[in-house]
C-alpha positions in Angstrom: 91.9 101.0 125.9 92.4 99.1 128.9 93.7 101.1 131.7 93.6 104.7 129.6 92.4 107.8 131.4 90.0 109.9 129.0 89.1 113.2 129.8 85.8 114.3 128.1 84.6 117.7 127.5 81.1 118.1 127.0 80.2 121.5 124.9 76.8 123.1 124.5 74.6 121.7 121.7 72.0 119.0 121.0 74.5 116.5 120.4 75.5 116.3 123.9 72.6 113.9 124.2 74.8 111.4 122.7 77.6 111.8 125.3 76.4 109.5 128.1 76.5 106.5 125.7 80.1 107.7 124.9 81.2 107.6 128.6 79.3 104.1 128.8 81.4 102.8 125.8 84.6 104.2 127.2 84.2 102.6 130.5 83.2 99.3 129.1 86.4 99.1 127.1 88.4 99.3 130.2 89.2 103.0 130.4 88.5 105.5 133.1 87.0 108.8 132.2 86.5 112.3 133.9 83.9 114.5 132.4 84.0 118.5 132.0 80.8 120.1 131.3 80.5 123.6 129.9 77.6 125.8 131.0 76.1 125.4 127.4 76.4 121.5 127.5 74.8 121.7 131.0 71.4 122.7 129.0 71.5 119.2 127.3 72.8 116.8 130.0 73.4 117.0 133.7 76.3 116.7 135.8 74.5 113.9 137.7 74.0 111.9 134.6 77.9 112.0 133.8 78.8 111.5 137.2 76.7 108.5 137.7 77.8 106.9 134.3 81.7 107.9 134.8 81.7 106.8 138.5 83.7 110.1 138.9 82.7 113.7 139.6 81.8 115.8 136.9 83.8 119.2 136.6 82.2 122.5 135.5 83.5 125.3 137.4 87.1 127.2 136.7 87.0 128.8 140.1 86.4 125.9 142.3 88.3 126.9 145.5 89.1 123.6 146.6 90.4 122.3 143.6 92.1 125.5 142.3 94.1 125.5 145.6 95.9 122.4 144.1 95.8 123.9 140.6 93.1 121.6 139.5 92.6 122.7 136.1 96.4 122.0 135.3 96.0 118.5 137.0 92.9 117.8 134.6 94.6 119.1 131.8 97.6 116.9 131.8 96.9 113.7 133.7 94.7 112.1 130.7 96.3 109.9 128.0 93.8 111.5 125.7 91.3 114.6 125.7 88.0 114.3 123.8 85.7 117.3 123.1 82.2 115.7 122.2 80.5 117.9 120.9 83.0 120.3 119.9 80.9 123.5 119.2 81.8 126.3 116.7 82.3 128.4 119.6 84.6 126.1 121.4 86.6 125.3 118.4 87.1 129.2 117.8 88.6 129.6 121.3 90.7 126.7 120.9 92.0 128.1 117.5 92.6 131.4 118.9 93.9 130.6 122.4 91.0 132.0 124.6 90.3 130.8 127.9 87.3 132.1 129.7 86.0 128.9 131.3 87.2 125.5 132.7 87.0 123.6 129.2 89.0 126.3 127.2 91.3 127.0 130.0 92.5 123.3 130.5 92.5 122.9 126.6 94.9 125.7 126.5 97.2 124.1 129.4 97.5 121.0 128.1 100.2 118.9 126.0 98.1 116.0 125.9 96.8 114.9 122.4 93.1 116.3 121.6 90.4 114.5 119.7 87.5 116.8 118.7 84.1 115.6 117.6 82.5 118.7 115.7 78.6 119.3 116.1 77.0 122.4 114.5 74.4 123.6 112.1 75.5 122.9 108.3 75.9 126.7 107.7 78.0 127.2 110.6 80.2 124.1 109.6 80.4 125.8 106.2 81.2 129.6 107.3 84.4 130.7 106.2 85.5 131.4 110.0 84.6 127.9 110.9 86.7 126.8 107.9 89.7 129.1 109.1 89.5 127.6 112.4 89.6 123.9 111.1 92.6 124.7 109.3 94.4 126.5 112.3 93.3 123.2 114.5 94.9 121.1 111.9 98.0 122.8 111.8 98.1 122.5 115.7 97.9 118.9 115.4 94.3 118.5 116.8 92.8 115.5 115.6 89.0 115.5 114.4 86.4 112.8 114.0 83.3 113.6 111.9 81.2 115.4 111.4 78.5 113.1 109.5 76.3 114.3 106.9 72.5 114.1 107.8 69.3 115.6 109.2 69.7 117.8 112.1 67.5 119.2 114.9 66.9 122.5 113.2 65.2 120.7 110.4 68.2 121.2 107.9 70.4 118.5 106.1 73.9 118.4 105.5 77.4 118.2 107.3 77.6 118.9 110.8 76.1 116.1 112.6 78.3 114.7 115.5 80.0 111.5 114.8 78.4 108.5 116.5 79.6 107.3 119.7 81.1 104.1 118.1 82.9 106.0 115.4 84.3 108.3 118.1 85.3 105.3 120.0 87.3 103.9 116.9 89.0 107.3 116.3 90.1 107.0 120.3 91.4 103.7 119.8 93.7 104.7 116.7 95.3 107.5 118.8 95.9 105.7 121.8 97.8 102.8 120.1 99.1 100.1 122.6 97.5 100.0 126.0 98.8 101.2 129.2 99.0 99.2 132.4 95.7 98.6 133.4 94.3 100.6 136.5 92.9 98.7 139.3 89.9 100.9 139.7 88.3 102.6 137.0 87.2 105.5 139.0 90.5 106.3 140.7 91.5 110.0 139.9 93.6 110.7 137.1 97.3 110.9 137.6 100.1 112.3 135.3 101.4 109.2 133.3 104.9 108.3 132.4 106.1 110.2 128.9 106.4 106.9 127.4 102.6 106.3 127.5 101.4 109.6 126.1 101.8 109.3 122.2 102.7 112.6 120.4 100.7 113.6 117.4 102.4 112.4 114.1 104.4 115.0 112.2 102.6 116.2 109.3 105.2 115.4 106.8 102.7 114.4 104.1 100.6 117.8 104.2 99.6 118.8 101.0 100.0 115.0 99.3 97.4 112.8 98.1 97.5 109.1 98.6 95.1 106.4 97.1 94.5 103.4 99.5 92.9 100.5 98.8 91.6 98.1 101.2 89.4 95.0 102.1 88.2 92.0 99.8 86.2 92.5 96.9 82.9 90.2 96.4 82.2 88.8 93.0 78.6 87.7 92.6 77.4 84.3 91.8 73.8 85.0 92.2 72.1 88.0 94.2 73.2 86.0 97.6 76.3 84.2 97.0 79.6 85.6 96.2 83.4 84.6 95.5 85.6 86.5 98.2 88.6 86.0 100.4 89.2 86.3 104.3 90.5 89.8 104.4 89.1 92.1 107.1 90.5 95.5 105.9 92.1 95.9 109.1 95.6 96.5 107.8 94.4 98.9 104.8 92.3 101.0 107.5 95.4 101.4 109.7 97.5 102.6 106.5 95.1 105.2 105.7 94.4 106.5 109.2 98.4 106.7 109.6 98.8 108.8 106.3 95.8 111.0 107.1 97.6 111.7 110.6 100.7 112.6 108.8 98.6 115.2 106.8 98.0 113.4 103.7 94.6 113.6 101.9 93.6 109.9 101.6 91.1 108.3 99.1 90.1 105.2 100.8 88.7 102.8 98.1 87.4 99.7 100.4 85.6 96.7 99.4 82.8 95.2 101.9 85.3 94.8 104.6 84.6 94.0 108.2 87.0 96.7 109.5 84.9 100.1 109.2 86.9 102.7 107.4 88.8 105.6 109.4 87.5 108.9 110.0 88.8 112.1 108.4 89.4 110.5 104.8 87.6 110.3 101.6 85.8 106.9 101.3 84.7 105.3 98.1 82.8 102.1 98.8 82.8 99.4 96.2 82.0 95.6 95.7 83.6 94.1 92.8 87.2 94.3 91.6 86.0 96.3 88.2 84.2 98.8 90.3 87.5 99.2 92.6 89.5 99.5 89.2 87.1 102.5 88.1 87.2 104.0 91.6 91.1 104.1 91.5 91.1 105.4 87.9 88.8 108.3 89.0 90.9 109.2 92.0 94.0 110.0 90.2 96.1 111.8 89.9 97.7 111.0 93.1 101.3 111.1 94.9 101.2 107.7 96.0 99.2 104.7 95.9 99.0 101.8 98.5 97.1 98.9 96.9 96.4 97.0 100.1 93.1 95.3 98.9 92.9 91.5 98.7 91.2 91.7 95.1 89.5 88.5 93.9 91.5 87.3 90.7 88.5 86.3 88.9 84.8 87.0 88.4 81.7 85.0 87.4 80.8 85.8 83.9 77.4 84.0 84.1 76.4 85.2 87.5 72.4 84.7 88.0 70.1 87.5 88.4 68.0 85.2 90.6 69.1 82.7 93.4 70.3 79.5 92.1 68.2 76.8 93.6 69.8 73.2 94.9 67.3 71.3 93.2 69.3 67.8 92.7 70.5 68.6 89.5 73.8 69.1 90.7 76.3 72.0 91.0 76.0 75.0 88.6 78.7 75.3 86.0 80.5 78.9 86.6 82.3 80.6 84.1 85.1 82.7 85.3 87.0 85.4 83.7 90.1 87.4 84.8 89.7 90.7 86.9 91.5 93.8 86.2 94.9 93.8 87.7 94.7 97.2 89.5 98.2 96.9 90.8 99.9 96.4 87.3 97.4 98.9 85.8 98.3 101.8 88.1 102.2 100.9 87.9 102.0 101.6 84.0 99.2 104.3 84.0 99.7 107.7 82.2 99.2 109.4 85.5 101.1 107.0 87.5 101.7 108.1 91.0 105.6 108.9 92.1 105.2 105.9 94.5 103.3 102.6 94.0 103.1 100.1 97.0 101.6 96.6 96.4 101.0 93.7 98.9 101.5 90.1 98.7 99.7 87.7 100.6 101.6 84.4 100.3 101.4 81.1 101.9 105.0 79.7 100.6 108.5 81.2 99.3 107.1 84.4 100.7 110.3 86.6 99.4 110.9 84.9 96.2 107.1 85.2 95.1 107.0 88.7 96.3 110.0 89.7 94.4 108.9 88.2 91.2 105.4 89.9 91.6 107.2 93.1 92.0 108.9 92.8 88.8 105.8 91.3 87.0 103.6 94.3 88.1 105.9 97.1 87.6 105.3 98.7 91.2 108.2 100.2 93.5 107.8 98.2 96.8 105.9 95.1 97.7 105.0 94.4 101.3 104.7 90.7 101.6 103.4 88.7 104.5 102.8 85.0 105.3 99.1 84.4 105.5 99.4 80.5 106.3 96.5 79.5 108.5 99.0 78.8 111.3 100.1 82.6 111.3 96.6 84.1 112.2 97.4 87.1 110.1 94.6 87.1 107.6 92.0 88.9 109.4 94.0 89.3 112.7 95.5 92.3 114.6 99.1 91.3 113.7 101.4 91.2 111.0 104.9 90.2 109.7 106.1 92.1 106.7 109.1 91.6 104.5 109.4 94.9 102.3 110.6 94.1 98.9 112.3 96.8 96.7 114.4 97.4 94.1 117.4 97.2 96.5 116.4 93.8 98.2 114.3 92.4 100.9 114.0 93.9 104.5 112.4 91.6 107.2 110.2 93.5 109.9 109.4 92.3 112.9 105.9 90.8 113.7 103.9 94.0 115.1 100.4 95.2 115.4 98.9 96.4 112.1 98.7 99.8 113.2 102.4 99.8 113.9 103.1 98.4 110.4 100.9 101.3 109.1 102.8 103.9 110.7 106.3 102.5 109.7 105.1 102.4 106.3 103.8 105.9 106.3 107.1 107.1 107.6 108.9 105.4 104.6 106.2 107.0 102.2 107.0 110.4 103.6 110.7 109.8 103.1 110.5 108.5 99.5 108.1 111.6 98.5 110.7 114.0 100.1 113.7 112.4 98.4 111.8 112.0 95.1 113.2 108.5 95.0 111.1 105.4 93.9 
C-alpha cells in the first residue's frame, strides 16, 4: 500500500470506534488517508480524532463554500486509489444502491469512478432484512466490493452476523484490491490528486457469476502427538490469492484451508481443516461444483500410531513412526461421480518440473496442472511470487515470474474462458 491514496468514509454506528485504528494501520502501511465523517458517524468518533490520526482535514459538510467553489466533492471522489466505507450502515448502503445523494458521503459515492470497498455493520435483523439483501445484490452487481460482516455479539446484546470486520481484515481486503504499489508519495499528508488511469485498477468483470468453485489451500498437519506434526512449508498465499480472484469475478467460492499462515480472503465460504483426511471430507461435502482448484500442499502420509500424549525424550532413542498414505484428493475429485467440469491441480517440483508435472496430470486425471519450481534458491515456497508452467492436454505454457496475485488473476481468467466454452 506504499504511496496509495485512501478515502475513508465513516458512517454512523457503534462500529465507528474501530475506524481510528484503521486510519492508523493505513498510514503505517505507507498510504495517505483522507476521511469523510457523516453526521451519524460524528456521534461516535470526532473529526479531531480522525484529523489528528490522518494528519489531514476531516470532511463532513457537502456545502462547504470554500471547497465547493473548487468542486470539492468531485475532487475527493475521484482522486483516491480506493474508497473505503467503514462502517457501512444499512442506510448508507441503501443510498448507494438506489442513487441517493443528500450529504457529502453519498454524493461523492455517486460522483466517483474509483473502486469502492464497504465494511457493513448493523444489527443482525437489519442485515437479514429483505431490503438489505436486495441492496446487497444491487451493490454486488454494481461491482462494489465488500469485506465482512462477521458473526458475534453486538452492542445491542444480540448475537449474529452484522459485526464490522476487524481493521486487520479490512486492510487485507484493501491490499487485495489495490494490487501493485503506485509510486510513493513524499509526504503522507499531501492532498489527494487524480492518479494516472494506469494506477486505478478497475473491478474484475463478473464472468464467473453463478459458478461454484472449490479451492483448497495451505498445508495439512499430520499429528505425531498432541504437540508435534508432519507438514511442509506452504503459507497458503497462492491459494488465498486464487480464491480472492475467483470471488472478484463473481464466483461462489468454497475455500478449504489447512493451517496456513496466510489468512483466508473475505467474501468466501471458509472451511478450516487440519489433516489431509479432513480436507478430503470437506471437498466431498462441497460438491457439486463447476470447477475445483487443488492448490493445497497436502501431506502424502499420516502417522498411524500417533500418540495421545506428548512423546518424551527419555534417552531410549527416537520413536518409531508407522506411516500410511493419505487420500489422493486431486485424483479422487478428477474421477468423482460429481466431477467438476474443470479440475486444476498444482505440482511443486524441485527438478524436471515440466516432465514431472506432465506425468502427474496424466496420472491424476485432472485437466490442468500448474507446475512451479520450489527449489530453495527460488524463494517461491512461502514467498510472494511464483513462476508457473501451465500443463494441459495441449502441452506446456510457461508464464513469466510474477506476484501470486497476478498468477491468481490469470488463472481465474482461464477458468472463466474454459467454463464459458465448455472445454476441458
